[in-house]
C-alpha positions in Angstrom: 0.3 0.1 -0.1 1.3 3.5 -0.7 1.8 5.3 2.3 1.0 8.7 0.7 -2.6 7.4 0.0 -2.9 5.3 3.1 -2.2 8.7 5.3 -4.8 10.3 3.4 -7.4 7.5 3.8 -6.7 7.1 7.4 -7.0 11.3 8.1 -10.5 11.2 6.2 -11.4 8.4 8.4 -10.7 9.9 11.6 -11.9 13.0 10.8 -15.3 11.1 10.0 -15.2 9.1 13.0 -14.4 12.2 15.0 -17.3 13.9 13.7 -19.7 11.0 14.0 -19.3 11.5 17.9 -18.8 14.9 18.1 -22.4 15.5 16.4 -24.3 12.1 17.1 -23.2 11.0 20.2 -21.7 13.8 22.6 -20.0 17.3 22.7 -18.7 16.9 26.3 -15.1 17.4 27.4 -13.0 14.6 29.2 -10.2 14.3 31.3 -8.0 11.3 32.2 -5.4 10.3 34.0 -2.3 8.4 32.2 0.0 6.5 34.2 -1.2 8.9 37.1 -0.5 12.2 35.4 -3.4 14.2 34.7 -4.4 15.2 31.3 -6.0 18.0 30.0 -9.5 18.4 29.4 -10.3 17.3 25.7 -13.4 16.6 23.7 -14.9 12.9 24.3 -14.8 12.6 20.0 -11.0 13.9 20.4 -10.4 11.2 22.7 -11.6 8.9 20.2 -9.6 9.8 17.5 -6.2 9.7 19.2 -5.8 5.9 19.6 -6.7 6.0 16.0 -4.0 8.5 15.2 -1.6 6.4 17.3 -2.8 3.1 15.5 -2.3 4.9 12.2 1.7 6.1 13.3 2.0 2.6 14.6 1.1 1.2 11.0 2.9 4.0 9.1 6.2 3.2 11.2 5.2 -1.0 10.2 5.2 -0.3 6.8 8.4 2.2 6.7 10.3 -0.3 8.2 9.6 -3.1 5.9 9.6 -1.0 2.8 13.0 -0.5 3.6 13.6 -3.8 3.8 12.1 -4.8 0.9 14.2 -1.7 -0.9 17.3 -3.4 0.2 16.2 -6.6 -1.1 15.3 -5.3 -4.3 19.0 -3.4 -4.8 20.7 -6.9 -4.3 18.2 -8.6 -6.9 19.1 -5.3 -9.4 22.9 -5.4 -8.6 22.6 -9.3 -8.9 20.9 -8.9 -12.5 23.6 -6.4 -13.8 26.3 -9.0 -12.6 24.2 -11.5 -14.7 24.1 -9.6 -18.0 28.3 -8.8 -17.4 28.5 -12.6 -16.7 26.5 -13.2 -19.8 28.5 -10.9 -21.9 31.8 -12.7 -20.7 30.0 -15.6 -21.4 29.6 -14.6 -25.0 33.2 -13.2 -25.6 34.4 -16.2 -24.0 36.7 -15.0 -21.1 38.2 -17.7 -19.3 38.2 -16.3 -15.7 34.9 -15.3 -14.9 34.5 -14.6 -11.1 31.1 -13.2 -9.8 29.4 -13.0 -6.5 25.8 -13.2 -6.0 24.2 -12.0 -2.8 20.6 -13.8 -4.0 19.8 -17.1 -4.1 18.1 -17.6 -7.5 20.5 -15.3 -9.4 23.8 -17.3 -7.8 22.5 -20.3 -9.1 22.3 -19.1 -12.7 25.6 -17.0 -12.0 27.4 -20.4 -11.3 25.9 -21.9 -14.3 27.1 -19.3 -16.6 30.8 -19.4 -14.9 31.0 -22.8 -15.9 29.7 -22.3 -19.4 30.3 -21.3 -22.9 27.8 -19.2 -24.9 27.5 -18.9 -28.7 24.9 -16.7 -30.4 22.7 -18.9 -32.5 20.6 -17.5 -35.4 19.5 -13.9 -35.7 18.8 -12.7 -32.0 20.3 -9.2 -32.6 17.6 -6.6 -32.0 15.1 -9.1 -30.5 17.1 -8.6 -27.1 15.8 -5.4 -25.0 19.1 -4.7 -23.5 21.8 -2.3 -25.0 24.9 -3.9 -23.6 24.4 -7.4 -24.7 23.3 -6.2 -28.2 26.1 -4.3 -28.5 28.4 -7.3 -27.6 26.4 -9.5 -30.5 26.6 -6.7 -33.0 30.6 -6.9 -32.3 31.1 -11.0 -32.7 28.9 -10.7 -35.4 31.0 -8.1 -37.1 34.2 -9.8 -36.7 32.8 -13.5 -37.7 31.6 -11.3 -40.6 35.8 -10.4 -41.4 35.2 -6.7 -40.0 38.0 -5.2 -37.7 36.4 -3.5 -34.5 37.8 -2.3 -31.2 37.9 -5.0 -28.5 40.1 -3.0 -26.1 37.4 -1.9 -23.7 36.5 -5.6 -22.8 40.1 -6.5 -21.5 40.5 -9.5 -23.6 43.6 -11.9 -23.5 45.7 -12.0 -26.8 44.7 -15.9 -26.6 40.8 -15.3 -26.6 39.6 -16.3 -29.8 37.5 -13.2 -30.8 40.5 -11.4 -30.1 42.4 -13.6 -32.4 39.6 -13.7 -35.7 39.9 -9.7 -34.9 43.5 -9.5 -35.9 43.4 -11.8 -38.3 40.9 -9.8 -39.9 43.0 -6.3 -39.6 45.8 -8.6 -41.4 43.4 -9.6 -44.2 42.6 -6.1 -44.5 46.3 -5.0 -44.9 46.0 -2.8 -41.6 49.1 -4.8 -40.0 52.0 -6.4 -42.0 53.0 -10.3 -41.8 56.6 -8.6 -40.2 55.1 -6.4 -38.0 52.9 -9.0 -36.2 56.1 -11.5 -36.0 58.2 -8.5 -34.9 56.0 -7.8 -32.3 54.8 -11.8 -31.7 54.3 -11.2 -27.9 51.6 -8.8 -28.5 49.8 -11.8 -30.9 48.9 -15.2 -30.1 51.0 -18.0 -31.4 48.3 -19.3 -33.9 48.5 -15.7 -35.6 52.1 -15.4 -35.9 52.3 -19.2 -37.6 49.7 -18.3 -39.7 51.2 -15.0 -41.0 54.3 -16.4 -40.9 53.3 -18.9 -44.1 52.3 -16.0 -46.1 55.8 -14.1 -45.0 57.9 -17.1 -46.1 56.4 -16.6 -49.3 58.8 -13.8 -50.6 60.5 -13.6 -47.8 64.8 -13.7 -47.6 66.6 -16.4 -46.2 67.6 -14.0 -43.2 63.8 -13.3 -42.4 63.0 -17.3 -42.7 65.6 -17.8 -39.9 65.0 -14.8 -37.8 61.3 -15.6 -37.4 62.0 -19.7 -37.2 60.3 -20.6 -34.3 56.8 -20.1 -35.9 57.7 -22.7 -38.4 54.8 -25.3 -39.3 55.1 -27.9 -41.5 52.6 -25.7 -44.2 55.2 -22.7 -43.7 58.2 -25.4 -44.5 56.6 -26.6 -47.7 56.5 -23.2 -49.1 59.9 -22.6 -48.1 61.0 -26.0 -50.2 58.9 -25.2 -53.3 60.9 -21.8 -53.7 64.2 -23.4 -53.3 65.6 -22.8 -57.1 62.3 -21.5 -58.0 61.4 -19.8 -61.2 59.7 -17.4 -59.2 60.9 -16.3 -55.3 63.7 -18.1 -55.7 65.4 -19.2 -52.7 69.3 -20.5 -52.1 69.7 -22.4 -49.2 72.3 -25.1 -47.7 71.6 -28.4 -46.4 73.0 -27.0 -43.5 70.0 -24.3 -42.7 67.5 -26.7 -44.2 68.3 -29.4 -41.2 68.2 -26.6 -38.7 64.5 -25.8 -39.9 63.6 -29.4 -39.8 65.0 -30.0 -36.2 62.2 -27.3 -35.4 59.7 -29.6 -36.0 58.6 -33.2 -35.3 58.9 -34.9 -38.4 57.3 -38.6 -39.1 58.8 -40.7 -41.9 55.6 -39.8 -43.8 56.6 -36.0 -43.5 60.5 -36.9 -44.9 59.1 -38.4 -48.0 56.7 -35.7 -48.4 59.6 -33.4 -48.1 61.5 -35.5 -50.8 58.8 -35.5 -52.9 58.4 -31.5 -52.6 62.3 -31.1 -53.9 61.6 -33.4 -56.4 59.0 -31.4 -58.1 61.2 -28.3 -57.2 64.6 -27.1 -58.6 66.6 -28.8 -56.2 69.8 -30.4 -57.7 70.2 -34.2 -57.5 73.5 -34.2 -55.6 72.3 -31.8 -52.8 69.2 -33.7 -52.3 70.7 -36.8 -52.3 73.3 -35.6 -49.7 70.6 -33.9 -47.7 69.0 -36.9 -47.0 72.2 -39.4 -46.3 73.1 -36.6 -43.7 69.4 -36.9 -42.5 69.1 -40.5 -42.2 72.3 -40.4 -40.5 70.9 -38.3 -37.6 67.5 -39.5 -38.0 66.3 -43.0 -38.5 63.0 -41.8 -39.0 64.7 -40.4 -42.2 65.9 -43.6 -43.9 62.8 -44.4 -45.7 62.9 -41.1 -47.2 66.6 -41.2 -48.2 65.7 -44.5 -50.0 62.7 -43.1 -51.8 65.2 -40.0 -53.0 67.8 -42.6 -54.5 65.1 -44.8 -56.1 63.4 -41.6 -57.1 66.7 -40.1 -59.1 67.5 -43.9 -59.9 70.7 -44.3 -57.7 69.8 -48.0 -57.5 73.2 -49.0 -56.2 73.3 -47.3 -53.2 69.7 -48.0 -52.4 70.2 -51.8 -53.0 73.3 -51.5 -50.5 70.9 -49.9 -47.8 68.5 -52.7 -48.3 71.1 -55.9 -47.9 72.4 -54.3 -44.8 68.7 -54.3 -43.4 67.0 -56.3 -41.3 64.4 -58.9 -43.4 61.3 -57.1 -41.6 62.4 -53.7 -42.6 61.8 -51.6 -45.9 59.2 -54.3 -47.0 57.9 -51.7 -49.2 61.2 -50.8 -51.0 62.3 -54.1 -51.0 59.1 -55.3 -52.8 59.8 -52.0 -55.2 63.3 -53.5 -55.9 62.2 -57.1 -56.4 59.6 -55.9 -59.2 62.2 -54.0 -60.8 64.5 -56.5 -61.1 62.0 -58.6 -62.8 61.8 -55.8 -65.4 58.2 -54.2 -64.3 58.6 -50.2 -63.9 56.2 -48.8 -61.3 56.4 -45.4 -59.9 58.0 -45.4 -56.1 55.0 -43.4 -55.3 52.7 -46.6 -55.2 54.7 -48.4 -52.3 54.9 -45.1 -50.1 
């Protein structure tokens, strides 16, 4: 009940009661003792109104007290609601560290669920949510997904945040930042971005630049580097020592070494350098022996390849031994069929 309306109604009621007693019951005055203290002589109608007025004051005090308690409780809900909105925003932004303390049981439950969940907008929900802060974040997420560059600084997201990574990727694709600038300031960017741009960087970069940022080397970038060796465009002259040093940056398997030899076969590396490369690799890494055999047979260096097979165990290099047997029978097949 509104106190103002209650007060008006109470005053009207007290006025009516006092008027009725004075007009239709009695107009006499009376004096009473209150706890032994004589009170002034007042109209009986007024003495009737006084208890009603005291009751009114007591009821107003009661309502005021619980109204204040209700306001405090409402403020807790309002604050928790704001925290919940922020928790939703953090979940949409993909923040890993989310720690909110809620003061109401219902919001504590929802907040705990949000803090331990990931959220991604699905469908067209922009414009359907009556909250400006969430709408703004949803628009930002949509813009980033569409390849636009947005300002994420107000949200204090770390460099490894998926949204930040995609936003930096958009900046790079739009030419707002170069590959070398990213690589030179790698501490500001996530490693995944640096590795991605390194692939583009090695397409035209000099050998000195390739070695400078080789910590971001990937198998994809290595294949690009290998394809440039003695190529017609963006030619790259590189020694076996440098190549082996690059190989050591990666965890290469038997299949990877064979793929490297295949790329060099299609490229412009001279046969002598290629043979020497895999001979050295096979001496340092047993997983490179298959690639060495592949290289020898691919270049028709039959004698050294057979020598390796003759000195191997019966259960080793079965595919190459099968290839040799068919070749000795006059059957010519591509060595690639036995890999």
